[in-house]
C-alpha positions in Angstrom: -68.0 83.8 -102.2 -68.9 80.4 -100.6 -67.1 81.4 -97.4 -69.1 84.6 -97.0 -72.4 82.8 -97.7 -71.6 80.0 -95.2 -70.5 82.5 -92.6 -73.8 84.5 -93.1 -75.8 81.3 -92.8 -73.9 80.3 -89.6 -74.5 83.7 -88.1 -78.2 83.6 -89.0 -78.5 80.0 -87.6 -77.0 81.1 -84.2 -79.1 84.2 -84.1 -82.3 82.2 -84.9 -81.7 79.9 -82.0 -81.0 82.7 -79.6 -84.2 84.5 -80.6 -86.1 81.2 -80.3 -85.1 80.8 -76.7 -86.1 84.4 -76.1 -89.5 84.0 -77.7 -90.4 80.6 -76.2 -91.8 81.9 -72.8 -94.1 84.5 -74.3 -97.8 83.7 -74.0 -97.3 80.3 -72.3 -99.8 79.4 -69.5 -99.1 76.3 -67.4 -101.6 73.7 -66.5 -101.8 75.0 -63.0 -102.6 78.5 -64.2 -105.4 77.2 -66.5 -106.7 74.7 -63.9 -106.6 71.9 -66.4 -103.8 69.7 -65.0 -103.8 66.3 -66.7 -103.0 63.4 -64.4 -99.4 62.1 -64.9 -98.0 65.3 -66.4 -95.9 68.0 -64.9 -98.0 70.9 -63.5 -95.8 73.4 -65.1 -96.2 72.0 -68.6 -97.9 74.4 -71.1 -101.4 73.8 -72.1 -101.1 75.4 -75.5 -97.5 76.1 -76.5 -98.3 77.5 -80.1 -95.0 76.5 -81.5 -96.0 77.3 -85.1 -96.5 81.0 -84.2 -93.3 81.1 -82.2 -91.3 79.6 -85.1 -92.8 82.2 -87.4 -92.1 85.1 -85.1 -88.6 83.7 -84.5 -87.9 83.6 -88.2 -89.2 87.1 -88.8 -87.4 88.7 -85.8 -84.2 86.9 -86.7 -84.4 88.1 -90.3 -84.9 91.7 -89.2 -82.0 91.6 -86.7 -79.8 89.8 -89.3 -80.7 92.5 -91.9 -79.8 95.3 -89.5 -76.5 93.6 -88.6 -75.6 93.1 -92.3 -76.5 96.7 -93.1 -74.3 97.9 -90.2 -71.5 95.6 -91.4 -71.8 96.9 -95.0 -71.8 100.5 -93.8 -68.6 99.8 -91.8 -70.0 100.1 -88.3 -69.2 96.5 -87.5 -65.6 95.6 -88.1 -62.6 94.1 -86.2 -60.8 97.4 -85.8 -63.8 99.2 -84.3 -64.6 96.3 -81.9 -61.0 96.2 -80.8 -61.0 100.0 -80.1 -64.3 99.7 -78.2 -62.9 96.9 -76.0 -59.5 98.6 -75.6 -57.6 95.7 -77.1 -54.7 96.7 -79.5 -54.4 94.9 -82.8 
């Protein structure tokens, strides 16, 4: 049981980071776009990154994707035999 819980946690952890990097650019405006460039900073730096919202969205989207993946695994759609047949690799 511990192995399956740790594996599920590891999969969720990796999925969470992938979704975070996909969500990070949404809604970001640079200092140049807003016309509020502070002296000594990079002009491409965001003016208001809203990290709290992005972390919340990342967690929600990751949980939904993880749930879909676990449901597909439980239903037998995701298994080694099926993936090998899909890729054309014999067992």
